[in-house]
C-alpha positions as CSV (number, residue, x, y, z in Angstrom):
1,M,-6.6,-2.3,-24.7
2,S,-4.5,-3.3,-21.7
3,R,-5.9,-4.2,-18.3
4,R,-4.6,-0.9,-17.0
5,E,-6.3,1.0,-19.8
6,K,-9.6,-0.7,-19.1
7,I,-9.4,0.2,-15.4
8,E,-8.5,3.8,-16.3
9,A,-11.6,3.9,-18.6
10,M,-13.8,2.7,-15.8
11,L,-12.4,5.3,-13.5
12,V,-13.5,8.0,-15.9
13,D,-17.1,7.0,-15.1
14,D,-16.4,6.8,-11.3
15,P,-13.1,8.4,-10.3
16,T,-13.9,7.8,-6.6
17,D,-14.3,4.0,-6.9
18,T,-11.9,2.7,-4.2
19,F,-11.5,-0.8,-5.6
20,L,-10.8,0.5,-9.1
21,R,-8.2,3.0,-7.8
22,Y,-6.5,0.2,-5.8
23,S,-6.6,-2.1,-8.9
24,L,-5.0,0.6,-10.9
25,A,-2.1,0.9,-8.4
26,M,-1.7,-2.9,-8.6
27,E,-1.5,-2.8,-12.4
28,Y,1.2,-0.1,-12.2
29,R,3.1,-2.4,-9.9
30,S,2.7,-5.4,-12.2
31,E,4.0,-3.2,-15.1
32,G,7.1,-2.3,-12.9
33,D,6.1,1.3,-12.5
34,H,6.6,1.3,-8.7
35,E,6.7,5.0,-8.2
36,T,3.3,5.6,-9.9
37,S,1.9,2.6,-8.0
38,L,3.1,4.0,-4.7
39,V,1.6,7.4,-5.5
40,K,-1.8,5.8,-6.3
41,L,-1.6,3.7,-3.1
42,R,-0.8,6.8,-1.0
43,E,-3.8,8.5,-2.4
44,L,-5.9,5.8,-0.9
45,F,-4.4,6.6,2.6
46,T,-6.1,10.0,2.5
47,D,-9.6,8.6,1.8
48,D,-12.2,8.9,4.6
49,P,-11.8,6.3,5.9
50,P,-8.4,5.4,4.6
51,Y,-8.3,2.1,2.5
52,V,-6.5,-0.3,4.8
53,P,-5.3,-2.8,2.2
54,A,-3.4,0.0,0.5
55,F,-1.1,0.4,3.5
56,F,-0.1,-3.3,3.4
57,M,0.5,-3.4,-0.4
58,A,2.5,-0.2,-0.3
59,A,4.7,-1.5,2.5
60,Q,5.2,-4.8,0.7
61,Q,6.3,-3.0,-2.4
62,L,8.6,-0.8,-0.5
63,V,10.2,-3.9,1.1
64,D,10.7,-5.3,-2.4
65,L,12.4,-2.1,-3.4
66,G,14.7,-2.2,-0.3
67,R,13.0,0.9,1.2
68,I,12.6,-0.6,4.6
69,D,12.3,2.5,6.8
70,E,9.5,3.8,4.6
71,A,7.8,0.4,4.8
72,R,8.0,0.4,8.6
73,S,6.5,3.9,8.8
74,I,3.6,2.9,6.5
75,L,3.0,-0.3,8.4
76,R,2.8,1.6,11.7
77,D,0.2,4.0,10.1
78,G,-1.7,1.1,8.6
79,I,-1.8,-0.8,11.8
80,D,-3.3,2.3,13.5
81,Q,-5.9,2.7,10.7
82,A,-6.8,-1.0,10.8
83,R,-7.3,-0.9,14.5
84,S,-9.4,2.3,14.3
85,Q,-11.6,0.5,11.7
86,N,-11.8,-2.6,13.8
87,D,-10.0,-4.7,11.2
88,A,-8.1,-7.0,13.5
89,H,-7.0,-9.3,10.6
90,A,-5.4,-6.5,8.7
91,A,-3.7,-5.1,11.8
92,A,-2.3,-8.6,12.6
93,E,-1.1,-9.1,9.0
94,M,0.7,-5.8,9.0
95,S,2.1,-6.3,12.5
96,E,3.5,-9.7,11.3
97,L,5.2,-8.0,8.4
98,L,6.6,-5.2,10.5
99,S,8.1,-7.7,13.0
100,S,9.5,-9.8,10.2
101,L,11.5,-6.8,9.1
102,G,13.3,-6.9,12.4
103,A,16.6,-5.0,12.1
104,F,16.6,-5.6,8.3
105,G,17.7,-2.4,6.6
106,E,18.8,-0.6,9.7
107,E,22.4,0.6,9.8
108,D,24.8,-1.0,12.2
109,D,26.1,1.1,15.1
110,L,29.6,-0.2,14.6
């Protein structure tokens, strides 16, 4: 049984377990199934409260895939969520990633 299958089996017992859901998204990423991973991470955005680490990991994955504008949007939302949850460390980490993107991926106005 693969690590992903073990996580999926645990989720049958507790489908709302945030950490298991996050771990499953990371397993999909490790397996190269980026779209499923991103879907699973986005599901964590809608939790109440949203799971802040999911924003950062989704943005990192989008950067790796060259989807910079999507990453920027998720980082902005994640920073807002982190601040609303008083998670200054996560907000700073995402702000740093956002600023490191700079103009990367933006089309030139030439």
